C-alpha positions in Angstrom: -10.4 2.2 -1.7 -13.1 1.0 1.1 -15.6 1.3 -1.6 -13.5 -0.9 -3.9 -13.6 -3.3 -1.3 -16.8 -3.5 -0.5 -17.6 -3.7 -4.4 -15.2 -6.5 -4.5 -16.8 -8.2 -1.5 -19.9 -8.2 -3.0 -18.9 -9.3 -6.2 -17.1 -12.5 -4.6 -20.2 -12.9 -2.8 -21.8 -14.0 -6.2 -23.5 -10.2 -6.7 -22.0 -9.9 -10.8 -22.9 -6.2 -10.3 -23.4 -4.3 -7.0 -25.3 -1.4 -6.5 -24.4 2.3 -5.0 -27.4 0.6 -2.5 -25.4 -2.7 -2.5 -21.7 -1.0 -1.3 -23.8 1.2 1.0 -25.4 -1.5 3.1 -21.9 -3.4 3.6 -20.5 -0.2 4.3 -22.6 1.1 6.4 -23.0 -1.9 8.4 -19.6 -1.5 9.6 -19.7 2.1 10.5 -18.6 3.7 7.6 -20.1 6.8 6.4 -20.6 6.9 2.6 -19.6 9.7 0.5 -22.2 9.4 -2.3 -20.0 11.5 -4.8 -17.4 9.2 -4.3 -19.6 5.9 -4.6 -21.6 7.2 -7.7 -18.6 7.8 -9.4 -16.8 4.4 -8.8 -20.2 2.6 -9.5 -20.3 4.6 -12.8 -16.6 3.8 -13.9 -17.5 0.3 -13.3 -20.6 -0.1 -14.8 -21.2 -2.7 -17.5 -17.8 -4.3 -16.7 -17.2 -7.7 -15.0 -14.8 -8.0 -11.9 -12.2 -9.8 -14.1 -12.3 -7.0 -16.9 -11.3 -4.6 -14.2 -8.7 -6.5 -12.7 -7.2 -7.0 -16.1 -7.6 -3.5 -16.6 -5.8 -2.6 -13.6 -3.1 -4.9 -14.6 -2.2 -3.4 -17.8 -2.0 0.0 -16.3 0.2 -1.9 -13.4 2.7 -3.2 -16.0 3.3 0.4 -17.5 4.2 1.7 -14.0 8.0 2.1 -13.4 9.5 -0.2 -10.7 12.3 0.6 -8.0 14.0 -2.0 -9.4 14.7 -0.1 -13.3 16.1 2.9 -11.4 18.3 0.7 -9.0 19.8 -0.8 -12.3 20.4 2.6 -14.1 22.4 3.8 -10.9 23.9 1.2 -9.4 27.1 2.5 -8.5 24.9 5.7 -6.4 22.7 3.1 -4.6 25.9 1.2 -3.4 27.2 4.4 -2.3 23.8 4.6 -0.6 23.8 1.7 1.0 27.0 2.0 2.5 26.3 5.4 3.8 23.1 3.8 5.7 25.2 0.9 7.0 27.8 3.3 8.5 25.4 5.3 10.2 23.6 1.6 11.7 27.4 1.4 13.2 27.4 4.6 14.5 24.1 4.5 16.5 24.9 0.8 17.9 28.3 2.0 19.1 26.5 4.5 20.8 23.9 3.1 22.4 26.5 0.0 23.6 28.1 3.3 25.4 25.0 4.8 26.8 24.5 1.4 28.6 26.5 1.4 31.3 26.0 5.2 32.0 29.7 5.8 32.8 29.7 3.1 35.4 32.0 -0.1 34.5 31.5 -3.3 36.4 35.1 -2.6 38.3 35.8 0.8 38.8 
């Protein structure tokens, strides 16, 4: 992710096609060691593409990823039951915390 961030930083600064040396310079300036193999793979993957094209490709890929909403809709009853269990568990913890607060000593004991 740090390689992509550096690449995008360079692109947003006006370098339309950052090289491996450019990315290395940015990362090393903040004390990050560069894995040449990972960086060369990134550069080869993005070679000849603009940042706008890369973002559009990424958005297309993300649109095909299922989200939690689809799962919850298909199992609505199970999700609601799970929420009830969580709420009950939280109430038990709160009651325990309240009882521990006085540590067995009452105000008028």
